[in-house]
C-alpha positions as CSV (number, residue, x, y, z in Angstrom):
1,M,-16.6,17.9,2.7
2,V,-19.8,19.8,1.6
3,L,-20.2,17.4,-1.4
4,M,-19.8,14.3,0.8
5,K,-22.5,15.6,3.1
6,V,-24.8,16.0,0.1
7,Y,-23.8,12.6,-1.2
8,N,-24.6,10.9,2.1
9,H,-28.1,12.2,2.1
10,L,-28.9,11.1,-1.4
11,P,-30.9,7.8,-2.0
12,I,-28.9,4.8,-3.0
13,F,-29.7,5.0,-6.7
14,A,-28.5,8.6,-6.8
15,Q,-25.3,7.6,-5.0
16,N,-24.8,5.0,-7.8
17,V,-25.3,7.8,-10.4
18,A,-22.7,10.0,-8.4
19,C,-20.3,7.0,-8.6
20,F,-20.9,6.8,-12.3
21,F,-19.8,10.3,-12.9
22,E,-16.8,10.1,-10.5
23,G,-15.8,6.8,-12.2
24,T,-16.0,8.6,-15.6
25,R,-13.7,11.4,-14.2
26,I,-11.2,8.9,-12.9
27,Q,-11.1,6.8,-16.1
28,K,-10.4,10.0,-18.1
29,T,-7.5,10.9,-15.7
30,R,-6.0,7.5,-15.5
31,F,-6.7,6.0,-19.0
32,S,-6.7,8.8,-21.5
33,Y,-5.2,8.2,-24.9
34,D,-1.8,9.1,-23.6
35,F,-2.1,6.3,-21.1
36,W,-2.1,3.7,-23.9
37,E,1.2,5.1,-25.4
38,V,2.8,4.9,-21.9
39,F,1.4,1.4,-21.2
40,N,2.6,0.0,-24.6
41,E,6.1,1.2,-23.7
42,F,6.0,-0.4,-20.3
43,E,4.8,-3.6,-22.0
44,K,7.7,-3.6,-24.4
45,R,10.1,-3.4,-21.5
46,K,8.7,-6.4,-19.6
47,N,11.1,-8.8,-21.2
48,W,14.1,-6.6,-20.9
49,S,17.1,-7.8,-18.9
50,Y,17.9,-6.5,-15.4
51,E,20.9,-4.6,-17.0
52,Q,18.8,-3.0,-19.6
53,M,16.3,-1.8,-17.0
54,C,19.0,-0.3,-14.9
55,E,20.5,1.5,-17.9
56,F,17.1,2.9,-18.7
57,R,16.5,3.9,-15.2
58,D,19.8,5.7,-14.7
59,R,19.4,7.5,-18.1
60,R,16.1,8.9,-16.8
61,L,17.6,9.7,-13.5
62,R,20.3,12.0,-15.1
63,E,17.5,13.8,-17.0
64,I,15.4,14.6,-13.9
65,V,18.4,15.4,-11.7
66,K,19.4,18.0,-14.3
67,H,15.7,19.3,-14.2
68,C,15.7,19.4,-10.4
69,Y,18.9,21.5,-10.3
70,E,17.8,23.9,-13.0
71,T,14.2,24.5,-12.1
72,V,13.4,23.4,-8.5
73,P,14.4,25.9,-5.8
74,Y,15.0,23.4,-3.0
75,Y,17.4,21.2,-5.1
76,N,19.2,24.2,-6.6
77,R,19.9,25.3,-3.1
78,V,20.9,21.9,-1.8
79,F,23.3,21.1,-4.7
80,N,25.0,24.5,-4.2
81,Q,25.1,24.2,-0.4
82,Y,26.7,20.8,-0.6
83,G,29.0,21.6,-3.5
84,I,27.6,18.9,-5.6
85,N,27.8,19.0,-9.4
86,Y,24.5,17.6,-10.7
87,E,26.3,16.0,-13.7
88,S,28.3,13.8,-11.1
89,I,25.0,12.0,-10.4
90,R,24.8,9.3,-13.1
91,T,23.4,6.2,-11.4
92,V,21.4,5.2,-8.4
93,D,24.5,4.7,-6.4
94,D,25.5,8.3,-6.9
95,L,22.4,9.6,-5.3
96,K,24.1,9.0,-1.8
97,K,25.8,12.4,-2.5
98,L,22.4,14.0,-1.7
99,P,20.8,14.2,1.7
100,I,17.7,12.1,2.6
101,L,14.4,13.9,2.1
102,T,11.7,13.4,4.6
103,K,8.0,14.0,4.6
104,E,8.4,16.8,7.2
105,I,10.9,18.7,5.0
106,V,8.4,18.6,2.1
107,K,5.4,19.6,4.4
108,K,7.3,22.5,5.8
109,N,7.6,24.3,2.5
110,P,5.9,22.3,-0.4
111,E,6.1,25.2,-2.8
112,D,9.9,24.9,-2.7
113,F,9.7,21.5,-4.5
114,I,7.6,22.7,-7.4
115,S,9.4,23.3,-10.7
116,N,9.4,26.9,-11.9
117,N,9.7,25.8,-15.5
118,Y,6.9,23.2,-15.8
119,Q,4.2,24.4,-18.2
120,G,1.8,21.4,-18.4
121,K,-1.3,20.3,-16.5
122,R,-0.8,19.8,-12.7
123,L,-2.8,17.2,-10.7
124,K,-3.2,17.4,-7.0
125,V,-2.8,14.2,-4.9
126,H,-3.0,13.6,-1.2
127,T,-1.3,11.1,1.0
128,S,-2.1,10.4,4.7
129,G,0.7,8.1,5.6
130,T,0.3,5.3,8.1
131,T,0.7,7.7,11.1
132,G,-2.0,10.0,9.7
133,S,0.5,12.8,8.8
134,G,-1.0,14.2,5.6
135,L,0.8,15.5,2.6
136,Q,-0.3,17.4,-0.5
137,L,1.6,16.8,-3.7
138,Y,1.4,17.8,-7.3
139,C,2.3,15.6,-10.3
140,S,1.8,15.5,-14.0
141,P,-0.7,13.3,-16.0
142,N,2.2,11.3,-17.2
143,T,3.1,10.4,-13.6
144,I,-0.3,8.9,-13.1
145,H,-0.2,7.2,-16.5
146,E,3.1,5.5,-15.6
147,Q,1.8,4.6,-12.1
148,F,-1.1,2.7,-13.6
149,A,0.9,1.4,-16.5
150,A,3.2,-0.3,-14.0
151,F,0.2,-1.7,-12.0
152,W,-1.5,-2.9,-15.1
153,R,1.7,-4.6,-16.5
154,A,2.0,-6.5,-13.3
155,R,-1.8,-7.5,-13.4
156,R,-1.6,-8.6,-17.0
157,N,1.5,-10.7,-16.3
158,V,-0.6,-12.8,-13.8
159,G,-3.7,-13.0,-16.1
160,I,-5.9,-10.0,-15.2
161,E,-7.0,-8.1,-18.3
162,L,-7.9,-4.5,-18.5
163,G,-11.7,-4.1,-18.5
164,Q,-12.1,-7.0,-16.1
165,W,-14.8,-6.3,-13.4
166,S,-13.5,-6.2,-9.9
167,G,-14.7,-6.2,-6.3
168,T,-12.7,-3.5,-4.7
169,M,-12.3,-2.9,-0.9
170,G,-10.5,0.3,-0.2
171,G,-10.7,3.5,1.8
172,K,-13.3,5.5,-0.1
173,S,-16.4,6.3,1.9
174,V,-18.9,5.3,-0.7
175,V,-21.5,4.1,1.9
176,P,-22.8,6.6,4.5
177,Q,-21.7,5.6,8.1
178,Q,-25.3,5.8,9.3
179,Q,-26.4,3.0,6.8
180,K,-27.1,-0.1,8.8
181,K,-28.4,-2.6,6.2
182,P,-27.1,-3.8,2.8
183,P,-26.1,-2.9,0.2
184,F,-22.8,-1.9,1.7
185,W,-21.4,-1.3,-1.8
186,R,-21.8,1.1,-4.8
187,I,-21.3,0.4,-8.5
188,N,-18.8,2.3,-10.7
189,H,-19.8,1.2,-14.1
190,P,-17.1,3.2,-16.1
191,G,-14.4,1.5,-13.9
192,K,-16.2,-1.9,-13.9
193,Q,-15.9,-1.9,-10.2
194,V,-18.2,-3.0,-7.3
195,Y,-16.8,-0.8,-4.6
196,F,-17.3,-2.5,-1.2
197,S,-17.2,-0.4,2.0
198,V,-14.5,-1.4,4.4
199,Y,-16.2,0.7,7.1
200,H,-19.2,-1.6,7.3
201,L,-17.3,-4.9,7.3
202,N,-17.9,-7.0,10.3
203,E,-18.9,-10.5,11.2
204,E,-22.6,-9.7,11.0
205,S,-22.3,-8.1,7.5
206,I,-19.9,-10.5,5.8
207,E,-22.5,-12.8,4.5
208,A,-24.0,-9.8,2.5
209,Y,-20.6,-9.1,1.0
210,L,-20.2,-12.8,0.0
211,Y,-23.6,-12.9,-1.5
212,E,-22.9,-9.9,-3.7
213,I,-19.5,-11.5,-4.9
214,E,-21.4,-14.7,-5.7
215,K,-24.3,-12.9,-7.4
216,R,-22.0,-11.0,-9.7
217,K,-19.6,-13.9,-10.2
218,L,-16.7,-11.7,-9.5
219,I,-13.4,-13.4,-10.3
220,W,-11.0,-10.6,-9.3
221,I,-11.0,-8.9,-5.8
222,H,-8.6,-6.0,-5.1
223,A,-8.6,-5.1,-1.4
224,Y,-6.7,-3.9,1.6
225,P,-5.2,-7.0,3.1
226,S,-7.0,-6.4,6.5
227,A,-10.3,-6.3,4.8
228,I,-10.1,-9.4,2.6
229,N,-8.4,-11.3,5.5
230,L,-11.4,-10.5,7.7
231,I,-13.7,-12.1,5.1
232,A,-11.3,-15.0,4.6
233,S,-11.0,-15.6,8.4
234,Y,-14.8,-15.7,8.6
235,M,-15.1,-18.1,5.7
236,N,-12.4,-20.4,7.2
237,A,-14.1,-20.4,10.7
238,H,-17.5,-21.2,9.2
239,N,-16.3,-23.5,6.4
240,R,-18.0,-21.2,3.9
241,K,-17.1,-21.6,0.3
242,L,-18.1,-19.5,-2.7
243,D,-20.4,-21.0,-5.4
244,H,-17.8,-20.0,-8.0
245,N,-14.0,-19.7,-8.3
246,V,-12.2,-16.4,-7.6
247,K,-9.2,-16.5,-9.8
248,F,-7.3,-13.4,-8.7
249,I,-6.9,-11.5,-5.4
250,T,-4.6,-8.5,-5.4
251,T,-3.8,-6.3,-2.4
252,G,-2.3,-2.9,-1.7
253,S,-2.0,0.1,0.7
254,E,-1.3,-2.1,3.7
255,N,1.4,-4.8,4.4
256,L,0.2,-8.3,3.3
257,M,1.3,-10.3,6.3
258,P,2.2,-14.1,6.1
259,S,-0.9,-15.0,8.1
260,H,-3.0,-13.0,5.6
261,R,-1.6,-15.1,2.7
262,Q,-2.4,-18.4,4.4
263,S,-5.9,-17.3,5.5
264,I,-6.8,-15.9,2.1
265,H,-5.3,-19.0,0.3
266,K,-7.3,-21.3,2.5
267,A,-10.6,-19.5,2.0
268,F,-10.4,-18.7,-1.8
269,G,-8.0,-21.3,-3.1
270,V,-5.7,-18.8,-4.7
271,M,-2.6,-17.0,-3.4
272,P,-2.9,-13.1,-3.3
273,Y,-0.6,-10.9,-5.2
274,E,0.8,-7.9,-3.6
275,H,1.4,-4.5,-5.2
276,Y,3.5,-1.9,-3.4
277,G,3.3,1.8,-4.2
278,Q,2.4,5.1,-2.6
279,M,1.0,8.5,-3.6
280,E,4.4,10.0,-3.7
281,N,5.2,7.7,-6.6
282,V,8.8,7.1,-5.8
283,A,8.7,3.2,-5.6
284,I,6.6,0.4,-7.1
285,F,7.2,-3.3,-6.4
286,S,5.2,-5.9,-8.3
287,E,4.6,-9.6,-7.5
288,R,5.0,-11.9,-10.4
289,E,3.2,-15.0,-11.4
290,D,5.7,-17.1,-9.3
291,H,4.9,-14.9,-6.3
292,K,8.3,-13.3,-6.2
293,I,8.3,-9.5,-5.7
294,F,10.6,-7.3,-7.8
295,V,11.4,-3.6,-8.0
296,D,9.9,-1.9,-11.1
297,E,13.2,-0.4,-12.1
298,D,11.9,1.5,-15.0
299,F,9.4,3.5,-12.8
300,S,11.6,5.0,-10.2
301,A,15.1,5.0,-8.6
302,V,14.9,2.9,-5.5
303,E,17.5,2.6,-2.8
304,F,17.6,0.1,0.0
305,L,19.5,1.6,2.9
306,P,20.5,-0.5,6.0
307,D,18.3,0.3,9.0
308,S,20.1,-0.2,12.3
309,K,16.9,-0.4,14.3
310,S,15.4,-3.3,12.3
311,G,18.3,-5.0,10.8
312,L,16.5,-4.7,7.5
313,F,16.4,-1.9,4.9
314,K,14.8,1.6,4.7
315,I,13.0,2.1,1.3
316,V,14.1,5.4,-0.3
317,G,12.8,6.4,-3.7
318,S,13.5,9.1,-6.4
319,S,10.9,10.3,-9.0
320,L,11.7,9.6,-12.5
321,N,8.6,10.9,-14.1
322,N,7.2,13.8,-12.0
323,Y,8.5,16.9,-13.5
324,V,6.0,19.1,-11.6
325,M,7.2,18.3,-8.1
326,P,10.1,15.8,-8.2
327,L,11.2,14.1,-5.0
328,L,14.8,12.8,-4.8
329,R,15.9,10.4,-2.1
330,Y,12.6,10.5,-0.4
331,D,12.3,8.4,2.7
332,I,9.0,6.6,2.4
333,G,9.2,5.4,6.0
334,D,8.8,1.7,5.1
335,I,11.1,-1.2,6.0
336,A,11.9,-4.2,3.7
337,D,14.1,-7.2,3.3
338,M,15.7,-7.7,-0.2
339,K,18.4,-9.4,-2.2
340,E,20.0,-8.8,-5.5
341,T,19.5,-11.5,-8.1
342,S,20.2,-11.9,-11.8
343,Q,16.6,-11.1,-12.5
344,G,16.6,-7.9,-10.5
345,R,16.3,-6.7,-6.9
346,Q,13.9,-9.1,-5.2
347,V,11.9,-7.8,-2.3
348,L,11.6,-10.7,0.3
349,S,9.2,-9.0,2.6
350,I,7.7,-5.6,3.3
351,D,7.7,-5.2,7.1
352,G,5.8,-2.1,7.7
353,R,7.1,1.3,8.9
354,R,9.9,2.0,11.3
355,E,7.1,3.2,13.7
356,D,5.8,-0.4,13.7
357,Y,8.2,-1.4,16.4
358,I,7.8,-1.9,20.1
359,I,10.4,-1.0,22.7
360,L,11.4,-3.4,25.3
361,S,12.3,-2.6,29.0
362,N,15.9,-3.0,28.1
363,G,15.7,-0.5,25.2
364,N,15.8,-3.0,22.4
365,K,13.4,-2.3,19.5
366,I,11.4,-5.3,18.1
367,G,9.7,-5.5,14.8
368,R,8.4,-8.2,12.4
369,L,5.8,-9.2,14.9
370,A,3.3,-10.1,12.2
371,H,5.1,-13.4,11.9
372,V,3.8,-14.3,15.4
373,F,0.3,-14.7,14.0
374,S,1.2,-17.1,11.2
375,N,-0.9,-20.3,11.3
376,M,-3.1,-18.8,14.0
377,T,-6.3,-19.3,11.9
378,N,-8.7,-18.7,14.8
379,I,-7.7,-15.1,15.2
380,Y,-9.6,-12.8,12.8
381,E,-7.5,-9.7,13.4
382,A,-5.0,-8.4,15.9
383,Q,-3.5,-5.1,16.8
384,I,-0.5,-4.4,19.1
385,I,-0.7,-1.3,21.3
386,Q,2.1,0.1,23.4
387,K,1.6,3.0,25.8
388,N,4.6,2.3,28.2
389,I,8.0,0.8,27.6
390,G,8.1,-2.9,28.6
391,E,4.3,-3.2,28.3
392,I,2.1,-4.1,25.4
393,K,-1.6,-4.8,24.9
394,I,-2.9,-7.1,22.1
395,K,-6.3,-6.4,20.9
396,I,-7.8,-9.6,19.3
397,V,-10.9,-10.3,17.3
398,K,-11.6,-14.0,18.0
399,G,-12.8,-16.5,15.5
400,S,-15.7,-18.8,16.5
401,N,-13.2,-21.6,17.2
402,Y,-10.8,-19.6,19.3
403,G,-10.1,-21.1,22.6
404,K,-7.6,-21.3,25.6
405,E,-5.1,-23.3,23.4
406,D,-4.9,-20.4,20.9
407,E,-4.3,-18.0,23.8
408,S,-1.6,-20.1,25.2
409,V,0.1,-20.6,21.8
410,L,-0.1,-16.8,21.1
411,L,1.5,-15.9,24.5
412,N,4.2,-18.4,24.1
413,K,5.1,-17.1,20.6
414,M,5.1,-13.5,22.0
415,R,7.4,-14.6,24.9
416,L,9.8,-16.1,22.4
417,K,10.0,-12.8,20.6
418,L,10.0,-10.4,23.6
419,G,11.4,-12.4,26.5
420,D,9.9,-13.1,30.0
421,S,10.2,-9.6,31.5
422,E,7.7,-7.8,29.3
423,K,4.1,-7.3,30.4
424,I,1.6,-8.7,27.8
425,A,-2.2,-8.1,28.1
426,L,-4.8,-9.5,25.9
427,E,-8.0,-7.7,25.2
428,Y,-10.8,-9.4,23.2
429,V,-12.9,-7.0,21.1
430,D,-15.6,-7.3,18.5
431,E,-13.8,-5.1,16.1
432,I,-10.6,-3.0,15.7
433,P,-11.0,0.6,14.7
434,R,-9.5,1.7,11.4
435,T,-7.8,4.9,10.5
436,K,-10.0,7.6,8.8
437,N,-8.8,6.1,5.5
438,G,-10.1,2.6,6.4
439,K,-6.7,1.0,7.1
440,L,-5.8,-1.2,9.9
441,R,-2.7,-0.3,11.8
442,F,-0.9,-3.4,13.1
443,V,1.2,-1.7,15.7
444,V,0.1,1.5,17.4
445,S,2.7,3.2,19.5
446,E,1.5,5.8,22.0
447,L,4.9,6.3,23.6
448,K,5.9,10.0,24.2
């Protein structure tokens, strides 16, 4: 906090110097010599069959389950309490013998999950979660190496090479809030990254962002979906085109909605690729060149458990590489649709968190509302807020061509999803507030 206060009072050139040193630190953590060994192993496995991947995953699972029982206090207690022989857990299917682990359980006593036998370096990581419920975790350098090896395997598979300059739009506060004029970005030379602030992104500032993208001829943009969608919506509304071709757009940290895909494709001429992961590092899904999303089976042990509230599947994951603070059967809180194929487990959609549902006056819970905004290109952004059962408010940032017809179409679509008895109010705003990490929450439930 103190360092950020100092940083915010530095002149811009000095802030770029600070970004250089921070970028150097991050590069050393993520891409040390050991990373390349890990990455080469991930690359070798990319042509393995689904069966080979599962055998490899289950072998690693047996190793870490043994480690958990022998060295982690929480798991030793749970295995003994439930009378479970750790050797009986040999595959992902066998994990159902263990109880589900929630963030609340880990937060209550995090030290209980730390191995008493791990001797190597420990790295501290933080996660805020969609609802803002923070969690502090520890992992090994190898965990970080595997995480980025999985990400970069997916990126290389679609044509992005290591060392490629990128325009990044994420949650780091690299530009002080009090700054009112460009540049709304800072340069991370070691990471070959132009880091754009999502906190300064609005209709008045977008042209400055586009000018910088054009000036540097950036061909790869990695962004929160809500950030790149805001730019794409502006471009579509003003018929704005870049003076060069962006070849790759990748997204993470938020759900990439169908309406985002359409808007981004129309503006930039390319379909975005979605990466799914989390700081807990218990599940990674990667989108392939054919835009099909599959589980990275060699990274973690993922379960899809039927969710009665949504009719979809809860995503539950188990660490395979974090021997410092392993998490088994950790409920991430996200919902997905999936199917089993000969190529692997294909993720058809990632539909947000179980909190991203509204409750109707009859008690029914309704999700997947992002689909309502498909093809509604005159809406820049939207957020659904529920304070009382049977009532919702939709905040809307209008595009310049938004009119009564768009309003009518939106209300009709919502009625088809919710029925006629619910109260729906529209509120038009200039911008929608982000979380402290710069993310846009699509559904905000304020129900007690």
